[in-house]
DSSP file (Angstrom, degrees, kcal/mol; ACC not computed):
  #  RESIDUE AA STRUCTURE BP1 BP2  ACC     N-H-->O    O-->H-N    N-H-->O    O-->H-N    TCO  KAPPA ALPHA  PHI   PSI    X-CA   Y-CA   Z-CA
    1    1 A M              0   0    0      0, 0.0     2,-0.5     0, 0.0     0, 0.0   0.000 360.0 360.0 360.0 131.4  109.5   71.7   89.1
    2    2 A V        -     0   0    0      2,-0.0     2,-0.2     3,-0.0     3,-0.0  -0.754 360.0-135.0 -89.2 128.1  107.5   72.3   92.3
    3    3 A R     >  -     0   0    0     -2,-0.5     4,-1.4     1,-0.1     3,-0.4  -0.502  16.2-121.5 -80.3 150.9  109.6   72.6   95.4
    4    4 A K  H  > S+     0   0    0      1,-0.2     4,-2.0     2,-0.2     3,-0.2   0.890 113.2  57.0 -58.0 -40.6  108.5   70.7   98.6
    5    5 A D  H  > S+     0   0    0      1,-0.2     4,-1.5     2,-0.2    -1,-0.2   0.862 104.4  53.1 -59.9 -36.3  108.4   74.1  100.5
    6    6 A D  H  4 S+     0   0    0     -3,-0.4    -1,-0.2     1,-0.2    -2,-0.2   0.865 110.3  46.5 -70.4 -34.9  105.8   75.4   97.9
    7    7 A V  H  < S+     0   0    0     -4,-1.4    -2,-0.2    -3,-0.2    -1,-0.2   0.850 112.9  49.5 -73.8 -34.6  103.5   72.4   98.4
    8    8 A M  H  < S+     0   0    0     -4,-2.0     2,-0.3    -5,-0.2    -2,-0.2   0.758  89.4  95.7 -76.8 -25.8  103.7   72.5  102.1
    9    9 A R     <  -     0   0    0     -4,-1.5    -4,-0.0    -5,-0.2     0, 0.0  -0.500  47.4-177.5 -74.1 128.8  102.9   76.2  102.4
   10   10 A K        +     0   0    0     -2,-0.3    -1,-0.2     2,-0.0     2,-0.1   0.769  56.6  88.2 -95.1 -30.8   99.2   77.0  103.1
   11   11 A E        -     0   0    0      1,-0.2     3,-0.1     3,-0.0    -2,-0.0  -0.440  54.3-165.5 -73.5 142.2   99.4   80.8  103.0
   12   12 A K  S    S+     0   0    0      1,-0.2     2,-0.5    -2,-0.1    -1,-0.2   0.784  82.2  53.7 -92.7 -35.8   99.0   82.5   99.7
   13   13 A L        -     0   0    0      1,-0.1    -1,-0.2     3,-0.0     3,-0.1  -0.901  67.7-171.3-102.0 123.6  100.2   85.9  101.0
   14   14 A L        -     0   0    0     -2,-0.5     2,-0.3     1,-0.2    -1,-0.1   0.807  57.7 -18.8 -92.3 -31.3  103.6   85.5  102.7
   15   15 A R        -     0   0    0      0, 0.0     2,-0.7     0, 0.0    -1,-0.2  -0.987  62.2 -99.1-164.6 164.3  104.2   88.9  104.3
   16   16 A V        +     0   0    0     -2,-0.3     3,-0.1     1,-0.2    41,-0.1  -0.867  36.1 178.5 -90.7 120.4  103.2   92.6  104.3
   17   17 A G        +     0   0    0     -2,-0.7    40,-1.9     1,-0.3     2,-0.4   0.835  61.1  16.2 -90.3 -37.1  105.8   94.5  102.4
   18   18 A T  E     -a   57   0A   0     38,-0.2     2,-0.4    40,-0.0    -1,-0.3  -0.999  53.8-165.2-143.3 139.3  104.6   98.0  102.5
   19   19 A T  E     -a   58   0A   0     38,-1.9    40,-2.6    -2,-0.4     2,-0.5  -0.980  18.2-142.4-121.1 138.4  102.1  100.0  104.5
   20   20 A Y  E     -a   59   0A   0     -2,-0.4    40,-0.2    38,-0.2    38,-0.0  -0.870  14.8-169.6-103.2 132.4  100.9  103.5  103.3
   21   21 A I  E     -a   60   0A   0     38,-3.0    40,-2.4    -2,-0.5     2,-0.3  -0.981  19.9-129.0-126.1 124.2  100.4  106.2  105.9
   22   22 A P  E     +a   61   0A   0      0, 0.0     2,-0.3     0, 0.0    40,-0.2  -0.547  33.1 174.3 -73.5 132.8   98.6  109.5  105.0
   23   23 A V  E     -a   62   0A   0     38,-2.6    40,-2.6    -2,-0.3     3,-0.2  -0.966  33.7-146.0-136.5 153.0  100.5  112.6  106.0
   24   24 A A  S    S+     0   0    0     -2,-0.3     2,-0.4     1,-0.3    -1,-0.1   0.820  94.5  27.7 -85.0 -34.9  100.0  116.3  105.5
   25   25 A D     >  -     0   0    0      1,-0.1     4,-2.7    37,-0.1    -1,-0.3  -0.942  66.0-161.0-134.8 109.8  103.6  117.3  105.3
   26   26 A V  H  > S+     0   0    0     -2,-0.4     4,-2.9    20,-0.3     5,-0.2   0.903  90.7  49.6 -58.8 -46.4  106.1  114.7  104.0
   27   27 A E  H  > S+     0   0    0      1,-0.2     4,-2.3     2,-0.2    -1,-0.2   0.940 114.5  43.3 -64.3 -46.8  109.2  116.4  105.5
   28   28 A K  H  > S+     0   0    0      2,-0.2     4,-2.3     1,-0.2    -1,-0.2   0.913 115.3  49.5 -63.6 -42.3  107.8  116.9  108.9
   29   29 A A  H  X S+     0   0    0     -4,-2.7     4,-2.5     2,-0.2     5,-0.2   0.926 110.1  50.6 -63.1 -44.6  106.3  113.4  109.0
   30   30 A K  H  X S+     0   0    0     -4,-2.9     4,-2.6    -5,-0.2     5,-0.2   0.946 111.6  48.0 -58.1 -48.0  109.6  111.8  107.9
   31   31 A D  H  X S+     0   0    0     -4,-2.3     4,-3.0    -5,-0.2     5,-0.3   0.897 110.5  52.3 -61.7 -38.6  111.5  113.7  110.6
   32   32 A W  H  X S+     0   0    0     -4,-2.3     4,-2.5     2,-0.2     5,-0.5   0.927 112.4  43.9 -62.9 -44.4  108.9  112.6  113.2
   33   33 A Y  H  X S+     0   0    0     -4,-2.5     6,-1.8     2,-0.2     4,-1.7   0.898 116.7  46.6 -68.7 -39.3  109.2  108.9  112.3
   34   34 A V  H  X S+     0   0    0     -4,-2.6     4,-1.0     4,-0.2    -2,-0.2   0.950 120.1  38.3 -67.6 -48.0  113.0  109.0  112.1
   35   35 A N  H  < S+     0   0    0     -4,-3.0    -2,-0.2    -5,-0.2    -3,-0.2   0.851 127.0  32.2 -74.2 -33.4  113.4  111.0  115.5
   36   36 A N  H  < S+     0   0    0     -4,-2.5    -3,-0.2    -5,-0.3    -2,-0.2   0.802 132.2  25.1 -96.2 -30.9  110.7  109.3  117.5
   37   37 A L  H  < S-     0   0    0     -4,-1.7    -3,-0.2    -5,-0.5    -2,-0.1   0.462  99.0-115.7-115.3  -3.0  110.6  105.7  116.2
   38   38 A G     <  +     0   0    0     -4,-1.0    -4,-0.2    -5,-0.4    -3,-0.1   0.724  53.1 167.8  79.3  19.4  114.1  105.2  114.8
   39   39 A A        -     0   0    0     -6,-1.8     2,-0.5    -9,-0.1    14,-0.2  -0.282  30.4-133.1 -65.0 155.4  112.9  104.8  111.2
   40   40 A E  E     -B   52   0A   0     12,-2.0    12,-2.8    -7,-0.0     2,-0.4  -0.957  15.3-131.0-113.6 127.8  115.5  104.9  108.4
   41   41 A L  E     +B   51   0A   0     -2,-0.5    10,-0.2    10,-0.2     3,-0.1  -0.614  30.5 168.4 -77.0 128.7  114.8  107.0  105.3
   42   42 A S  E     -     0   0A   0      8,-3.2     2,-0.3     1,-0.4     9,-0.2   0.601  66.7  -0.8-113.5 -18.9  115.4  105.2  102.0
   43   43 A Y  E     -B   50   0A   0      7,-1.3     7,-3.1     2,-0.0    -1,-0.4  -0.951  58.5-179.4-165.9 148.6  113.8  107.7   99.6
   44   44 A Q  E     +B   49   0A   0     -2,-0.3     5,-0.2     5,-0.2     2,-0.2  -0.957  10.1 155.1-155.3 139.3  112.0  111.0   99.6
   45   45 A D        -     0   0    0      3,-2.8     3,-0.2    -2,-0.3    -2,-0.0  -0.746  61.8 -78.7-139.5-168.4  110.4  113.4   97.1
   46   46 A E  S    S+     0   0    0     -2,-0.2   -20,-0.3     1,-0.2   -19,-0.1   0.735 126.9  42.5 -73.0 -19.1  107.7  116.0   97.4
   47   47 A D  S    S+     0   0    0      1,-0.2    15,-2.7   -21,-0.1     2,-0.3   0.637 122.8   1.9 -98.8 -17.7  104.9  113.5   97.4
   48   48 A K  E     - C   0  61A   0     13,-0.2    -3,-2.8    -3,-0.2     2,-0.4  -0.997  48.5-145.9-162.5 159.7  106.2  110.8   99.6
   49   49 A A  E     -BC  44  60A   0     11,-1.6    11,-3.3    -2,-0.3     2,-0.6  -0.996  17.5-146.6-130.5 139.8  108.9  109.5  101.8
   50   50 A I  E     +BC  43  59A   0     -7,-3.1    -8,-3.2    -2,-0.4    -7,-1.3  -0.932  23.5 178.5-106.8 120.2  109.8  105.8  102.1
   51   51 A I  E     -BC  41  58A   0      7,-2.8     7,-3.0    -2,-0.6     2,-0.5  -0.878  24.0-136.5-120.8 153.0  111.0  104.7  105.5
   52   52 A N  E     +BC  40  57A   0    -12,-2.8   -12,-2.0    -2,-0.3     2,-0.3  -0.939  37.4 150.6-109.1 128.5  112.1  101.4  106.9
   53   53 A L  E >   + C   0  56A   0      3,-2.7     3,-0.6    -2,-0.5   -14,-0.1  -0.968  59.7   4.8-158.9 134.9  110.7  100.5  110.3
   54   54 A A  T 3  S-     0   0    0     -2,-0.3     3,-0.1     1,-0.2    31,-0.1   0.879 127.4 -56.1  54.6  43.9  109.8   97.2  112.1
   55   55 A D  T 3  S+     0   0    0      1,-0.2     2,-0.3    -3,-0.0    -1,-0.2   0.835 121.8  87.3  62.9  35.0  111.1   95.0  109.3
   56   56 A Q  E <  S- C   0  53A   0     -3,-0.6    -3,-2.7     2,-0.0     2,-0.4  -0.986  76.0-111.9-157.4 156.3  108.8   96.7  106.8
   57   57 A S  E     -aC  18  52A   0    -40,-1.9   -38,-1.9    -2,-0.3     2,-0.4  -0.806  26.9-165.1 -94.4 139.2  108.7   99.7  104.3
   58   58 A F  E     -aC  19  51A   0     -7,-3.0    -7,-2.8    -2,-0.4     2,-0.6  -0.989   8.8-151.0-122.0 131.4  106.3  102.5  105.0
   59   59 A F  E     -aC  20  50A   0    -40,-2.6   -38,-3.0    -2,-0.4     2,-0.9  -0.917   5.9-154.2-100.7 118.8  105.3  105.1  102.4
   60   60 A L  E     -aC  21  49A   0    -11,-3.3   -11,-1.6    -2,-0.6     2,-0.5  -0.845  22.9-164.1 -91.3 105.4  104.4  108.4  104.0
   61   61 A V  E     -aC  22  48A   0    -40,-2.4   -38,-2.6    -2,-0.9   -13,-0.2  -0.824  19.1-121.8-105.3 125.8  102.1  109.7  101.3
   62   62 A K  E     +a   23   0A   0    -15,-2.7     2,-0.2    -2,-0.5   -38,-0.2  -0.438  44.2 166.3 -63.4 127.3  101.1  113.4  101.1
   63   63 A T        -     0   0    0    -40,-2.6     3,-0.1    -2,-0.2     2,-0.0  -0.712  41.4 -72.4-130.3-178.3   97.3  113.7  101.2
   64   64 A K  S >  S-     0   0    0     -2,-0.2     3,-1.0     1,-0.2    -1,-0.1  -0.329  72.1 -73.2 -68.7 162.5   94.7  116.3  101.7
   65   65 A E  T 3  S+     0   0    0      1,-0.2    -1,-0.2   -41,-0.1     3,-0.1  -0.172 113.7  19.5 -58.5 150.2   94.3  117.7  105.3
   66   66 A N  T 3  S+     0   0    0      1,-0.2     2,-0.4    -3,-0.1    -1,-0.2   0.661  82.8 140.8  65.7  20.3   92.8  115.6  108.0
   67   67 A E    <   +     0   0    0     -3,-1.0     2,-0.3     2,-0.0    -1,-0.2  -0.765  22.8 169.3 -88.3 139.5   93.2  112.2  106.3
   68   68 A T        -     0   0    0     -2,-0.4   -45,-0.1     2,-0.2    59,-0.1  -0.937  46.3-123.7-141.3 167.7   94.2  109.4  108.6
   69   69 A A  S    S+     0   0    0     -2,-0.3    58,-0.1   -47,-0.2    57,-0.0   0.389  79.5 109.8 -89.3   2.4   94.5  105.6  108.4
   70   70 A N        -     0   0    0     56,-0.1     2,-0.3    10,-0.1    10,-0.2  -0.248  49.0-165.0 -73.3 162.5   92.1  105.4  111.4
   71   71 A F  E     -D   79   0B   0      8,-1.8     8,-3.3     6,-0.1     2,-0.5  -0.939  23.5-110.8-141.4 167.4   88.6  104.1  111.2
   72   72 A I  E     -D   78   0B   0     -2,-0.3     6,-0.2     6,-0.2     2,-0.0  -0.886  32.5-143.6-102.1 124.6   85.5  104.1  113.5
   73   73 A D    >   -     0   0    0      4,-2.6     3,-2.3    -2,-0.5     6,-0.0  -0.201  35.8 -87.9 -79.9 177.3   84.5  100.8  115.0
   74   74 A Q  T 3  S+     0   0    0      1,-0.3    -1,-0.1     2,-0.1    -2,-0.0   0.708 128.0  55.9 -62.1 -21.5   80.9   99.6  115.5
   75   75 A K  T 3  S-     0   0    0      2,-0.1    -1,-0.3     0, 0.0    -2,-0.0   0.389 121.7-106.0 -91.6   4.5   80.8  101.2  119.0
   76   76 A G  S <  S+     0   0    0     -3,-2.3     2,-0.4     1,-0.3    -2,-0.1   0.617  74.7 138.3  85.8  12.9   81.8  104.6  117.5
   77   77 A K        -     0   0    0      1,-0.0    -4,-2.6    -4,-0.0    -1,-0.3  -0.776  59.2-115.3 -96.9 135.3   85.4  104.6  118.7
   78   78 A E  E     -D   72   0B   0     -2,-0.4     2,-0.4    -6,-0.2    -6,-0.2  -0.438  42.3-163.0 -62.1 135.8   88.3  105.7  116.6
   79   79 A H  E     -D   71   0B   0     -8,-3.3    -8,-1.8    -2,-0.1    49,-0.2  -0.945  17.3-121.5-132.0 145.7   90.5  102.7  116.0
   80   80 A F        -     0   0    0     -2,-0.4    49,-0.2   -10,-0.2     3,-0.1  -0.380   9.4-154.4 -74.2 158.6   94.1  102.0  114.8
   81   81 A S  S    S+     0   0    0     47,-0.7     2,-0.3     1,-0.2    48,-0.1   0.347  73.9  50.3-114.4   4.1   94.7   99.9  111.8
   82   82 A L        -     0   0    0     46,-0.3    48,-2.4     2,-0.0     2,-0.5  -0.991  58.7-160.9-149.4 134.3   98.2   98.7  112.7
   83   83 A T  E     -e  130   0C   0     -2,-0.3     2,-0.2    46,-0.2    48,-0.2  -0.970   9.4-156.0-116.6 125.5   99.8   97.1  115.7
   84   84 A F  E     -e  131   0C   0     46,-3.3    48,-2.7    -2,-0.5     2,-0.4  -0.641  14.5-138.7 -89.6 156.7  103.6   97.1  116.3
   85   85 A E  E     -e  132   0C   0     -2,-0.2     2,-0.3    46,-0.2    48,-0.2  -0.919  16.4-173.9-117.8 145.4  105.2   94.4  118.5
   86   86 A V        -     0   0    0     46,-2.4     2,-1.3    -2,-0.4    49,-0.2  -0.850  38.3-101.2-125.2 166.9  107.9   94.6  121.1
   87   87 A D  S    S-     0   0    0     -2,-0.3     4,-0.4    47,-0.2    47,-0.2  -0.620  78.7 -39.6 -97.7  77.0  109.6   91.8  122.9
   88   88 A G  S  > S-     0   0    0     45,-2.3     4,-2.1    -2,-1.3     5,-0.1  -0.139  78.5 -60.2 101.2 168.7  108.0   91.8  126.4
   89   89 A W  H  > S+     0   0    0      1,-0.2     4,-2.7     2,-0.2     5,-0.2   0.870 126.3  54.1 -57.4 -44.4  106.8   94.0  129.2
   90   90 A N  H  > S+     0   0    0      1,-0.2     4,-2.4     2,-0.2    -1,-0.2   0.916 110.4  46.7 -62.1 -42.3  110.1   95.8  129.8
   91   91 A A  H  > S+     0   0    0     -4,-0.4     4,-2.2     2,-0.2    -1,-0.2   0.880 113.4  49.4 -65.6 -39.0  110.4   96.7  126.2
   92   92 A L  H  X S+     0   0    0     -4,-2.1     4,-2.3     2,-0.2    -2,-0.2   0.931 112.9  46.5 -64.5 -45.8  106.8   97.9  126.1
   93   93 A E  H  X S+     0   0    0     -4,-2.7     4,-2.3     2,-0.2    -2,-0.2   0.880 113.1  49.5 -65.8 -41.1  107.2  100.0  129.3
   94   94 A A  H  X S+     0   0    0     -4,-2.4     4,-2.4    -5,-0.2    -1,-0.2   0.895 112.0  46.9 -66.8 -41.4  110.5  101.5  128.0
   95   95 A L  H  X S+     0   0    0     -4,-2.2     4,-2.9     2,-0.2     5,-0.3   0.913 110.7  53.6 -67.0 -43.1  109.1  102.5  124.6
   96   96 A H  H  X S+     0   0    0     -4,-2.3     4,-2.4     1,-0.2    -2,-0.2   0.937 112.6  43.6 -55.9 -49.5  106.0  104.0  126.4
   97   97 A K  H  X S+     0   0    0     -4,-2.3     4,-3.0     2,-0.2     5,-0.2   0.922 112.7  52.1 -65.8 -43.6  108.2  106.1  128.6
   98   98 A E  H  X S+     0   0    0     -4,-2.4     4,-1.5     2,-0.2    -2,-0.2   0.932 112.5  44.5 -58.1 -47.3  110.5  107.1  125.7
   99   99 A L  H  <>S+     0   0    0     -4,-2.9     5,-2.5     2,-0.2     3,-0.3   0.936 113.9  49.8 -62.2 -45.8  107.6  108.3  123.5
  100  100 A R  H ><5S+     0   0    0     -4,-2.4     3,-1.7    -5,-0.3    -2,-0.2   0.924 109.3  52.0 -59.6 -43.8  106.0  110.1  126.3
  101  101 A D  H 3<5S+     0   0    0     -4,-3.0    -1,-0.2     1,-0.3    -2,-0.2   0.797 106.8  53.9 -61.6 -29.0  109.3  111.8  127.2
  102  102 A K  T 3<5S-     0   0    0     -4,-1.5    -1,-0.3    -3,-0.3    -2,-0.2   0.445 122.7-107.2 -85.4  -1.2  109.6  112.9  123.5
  103  103 A G  T < 5 +     0   0    0     -3,-1.7     2,-0.2    -4,-0.3    -3,-0.2   0.615  65.7 154.0  85.3  13.8  106.1  114.5  123.7
  104  104 A V      < -     0   0    0     -5,-2.5     2,-0.8    -6,-0.2    -1,-0.3  -0.553  55.2-108.4 -74.3 142.5  104.4  111.9  121.6
  105  105 A K  E     +F  122   0C   0     17,-0.5    17,-2.0    -2,-0.2     2,-0.4  -0.619  53.4 169.3 -71.0 106.0  100.7  111.5  122.3
  106  106 A V  E     -F  121   0C   0     -2,-0.8    15,-0.2    15,-0.2     2,-0.2  -0.951  26.2-142.0-124.5 143.4  100.5  108.1  124.1
  107  107 A E        -     0   0    0     13,-3.2     3,-0.1    -2,-0.4     2,-0.0  -0.495  41.7 -79.2 -91.7 170.8   97.6  106.5  126.0
  108  108 A E        -     0   0    0     -2,-0.2    12,-0.3     1,-0.1     2,-0.2  -0.317  49.3 -98.1 -68.2 151.8   98.1  104.5  129.1
  109  109 A I        -     0   0    0     10,-0.1     2,-0.3    -3,-0.1    10,-0.2  -0.519  52.0-170.3 -66.7 134.6   99.4  100.9  129.0
  110  110 A E  B     -G  118   0C   0      8,-3.3     8,-2.5    -2,-0.2     2,-0.7  -0.939  29.9-131.7-135.7 154.0   96.4   98.6  129.3
  111  111 A D        -     0   0    0     -2,-0.3     6,-0.1     6,-0.2     4,-0.1  -0.914  18.9-173.4 -99.4 112.9   95.5   94.9  129.8
  112  112 A R        -     0   0    0     -2,-0.7    -1,-0.1     4,-0.4     3,-0.1   0.321  53.7 -97.5 -93.5   8.3   92.9   94.0  127.1
  113  113 A G  S    S+     0   0    0      1,-0.4     2,-0.2     3,-0.2     4,-0.1   0.572  96.2  89.1  90.2   8.6   92.3   90.5  128.5
  114  114 A H  S    S-     0   0    0      2,-0.3    -1,-0.4     1,-0.1    -2,-0.2  -0.725  93.5 -56.3-124.4 179.0   94.7   88.6  126.2
  115  115 A A  S    S+     0   0    0     -2,-0.2    19,-0.2    -3,-0.1    -1,-0.1  -0.303 104.8   3.4 -57.7 133.3   98.3   87.7  126.3
  116  116 A G  S    S-     0   0    0     17,-0.1    -4,-0.4    16,-0.1    -2,-0.3  -0.125  82.6 -90.3  84.3 177.6  100.5   90.8  126.8
  117  117 A N        -     0   0    0     -6,-0.1    16,-2.5    -5,-0.1     2,-0.3  -0.858  34.1-158.6-128.9 162.4   99.7   94.4  127.2
  118  118 A N  E     -GH 110 132C   0     -8,-2.5    -8,-3.3    -2,-0.3     2,-0.3  -0.910  11.0-169.8-138.7 162.1   99.2   97.3  124.8
  119  119 A F  E     - H   0 131C   0     12,-1.6    12,-2.4    -2,-0.3     2,-0.4  -0.963  17.9-136.2-145.8 161.5   99.3  101.1  124.4
  120  120 A V  E     - H   0 130C   0     -2,-0.3   -13,-3.2   -12,-0.3     2,-0.3  -0.905  20.3-178.0-117.2 141.5   98.2  103.4  121.6
  121  121 A F  E     -FH 106 129C   0      8,-2.6     8,-2.5    -2,-0.4     2,-0.4  -0.925  16.0-136.7-134.4 163.3  100.1  106.4  120.2
  122  122 A R  E     -FH 105 128C   0    -17,-2.0   -17,-0.5    -2,-0.3     6,-0.2  -0.927  10.7-142.6-119.4 143.7   99.5  109.0  117.6
  123  123 A D    >   -     0   0    0      4,-1.8     3,-1.7    -2,-0.4   -18,-0.1  -0.231  47.1 -79.9 -87.0-172.5  101.8  110.5  115.0
  124  124 A L  T 3  S+     0   0    0      1,-0.3  -101,-0.0     2,-0.1   -95,-0.0   0.825 132.5  48.9 -58.1 -33.6  101.9  114.1  113.9
  125  125 A D  T 3  S-     0   0    0   -103,-0.1    -1,-0.3     2,-0.1     3,-0.1   0.230 120.5-105.5 -95.5  13.3   98.8  113.6  111.6
  126  126 A E    <   +     0   0    0     -3,-1.7     2,-0.4     1,-0.3    -2,-0.1   0.644  65.3 155.9  72.2  15.5   96.7  111.8  114.3
  127  127 A N        -     0   0    0   -105,-0.1    -4,-1.8   -60,-0.1     2,-0.3  -0.615  38.3-133.7 -70.7 130.6   97.2  108.4  112.8
  128  128 A L  E     - H   0 122C   0     -2,-0.4   -47,-0.7    -6,-0.2     2,-0.4  -0.658  25.0-177.7 -87.3 141.1   96.7  105.8  115.6
  129  129 A F  E     - H   0 121C   0     -8,-2.5    -8,-2.6    -2,-0.3     2,-0.3  -0.994  14.5-144.3-136.7 146.2   99.1  102.9  116.2
  130  130 A D  E     -eH  83 120C   0    -48,-2.4   -46,-3.3    -2,-0.4     2,-0.4  -0.781   6.5-156.3-104.4 149.7   99.0  100.1  118.7
  131  131 A V  E     -eH  84 119C   0    -12,-2.4   -12,-1.6    -2,-0.3     2,-0.4  -0.999   9.2-164.2-128.2 128.4  102.0   98.6  120.4
  132  132 A W  E     -eH  85 118C   0    -48,-2.7   -46,-2.4    -2,-0.4   -14,-0.2  -0.898  18.0-147.1-116.1 139.2  101.8   95.0  121.9
  133  133 A S  S    S+     0   0    0    -16,-2.5   -45,-2.3    -2,-0.4     2,-0.8   0.521  78.3  86.1 -81.9  -6.0  104.2   93.4  124.3
  134  134 A A  S    S-     0   0    0    -17,-0.2   -47,-0.2   -19,-0.2     2,-0.1  -0.812  70.9-149.3-103.6 100.9  103.9   89.9  123.0
  135  135 A L        -     0   0    0     -2,-0.8    -2,-0.1   -49,-0.2   -48,-0.1  -0.446  32.9-100.2 -67.3 135.2  106.2   89.4  120.0
  136  136 A S     >  -     0   0    0     -2,-0.1     4,-2.5     1,-0.1     5,-0.2  -0.284  25.7-129.5 -57.1 135.0  104.8   86.9  117.5
  137  137 A P  H  > S+     0   0    0      0, 0.0     4,-2.0     0, 0.0     5,-0.2   0.877 107.0  53.5 -55.7 -41.1  106.3   83.4  118.0
  138  138 A D  H  > S+     0   0    0      1,-0.2     4,-1.1     2,-0.2    -2,-0.0   0.912 111.8  44.5 -62.2 -43.0  107.2   83.1  114.3
  139  139 A F  H  > S+     0   0    0      1,-0.2     4,-1.0     2,-0.2    -1,-0.2   0.876 109.6  56.5 -68.2 -37.6  109.1   86.4  114.3
  140  140 A K  H >< S+     0   0    0     -4,-2.5     3,-0.5     1,-0.2    -2,-0.2   0.876 104.4  52.9 -61.1 -37.9  110.8   85.5  117.6
  141  141 A R  H 3< S+     0   0    0     -4,-2.0    -1,-0.2     1,-0.2    -2,-0.2   0.834 108.4  50.8 -66.0 -33.6  112.1   82.2  116.0
  142  142 A R  H 3<        0   0    0     -4,-1.1    -1,-0.2     1,-0.2    -2,-0.2   0.664 360.0 360.0 -79.1 -16.9  113.6   84.2  113.1
  143  143 A K    <<        0   0    0     -4,-1.0    -1,-0.2    -3,-0.5    -2,-0.1   0.494 360.0 360.0 -68.0 360.0  115.4   86.8  115.4
């Protein structure tokens, strides 16, 4: 029997369950994510650590040196592949200050010409991440 919800849903993919992040040292990376971003460790072995952060699982996977999740855009600029969301300007500003105070490499908060503001930070392995001040409406409804 087909449920009404299944017929009404247009998306085929419902959510992102896991993101994989390349790291050189699993132990150091795990500690960095726990201490700087408040991640919770759910599993660890010598090849990977599984952390929970921002309503998602992240696998910190041991890789060869100098591997990152970053890519180069058409203008030749190194680019992040993931944006985290916070709930508003005050939350963005507070997180920016907290990360900077902890010695995390953070760029300045910027207005990119769309709703909200953003900043970019790097983890220990130079993986770039974006943070956006505009929480998605669908997620906001679920809070």
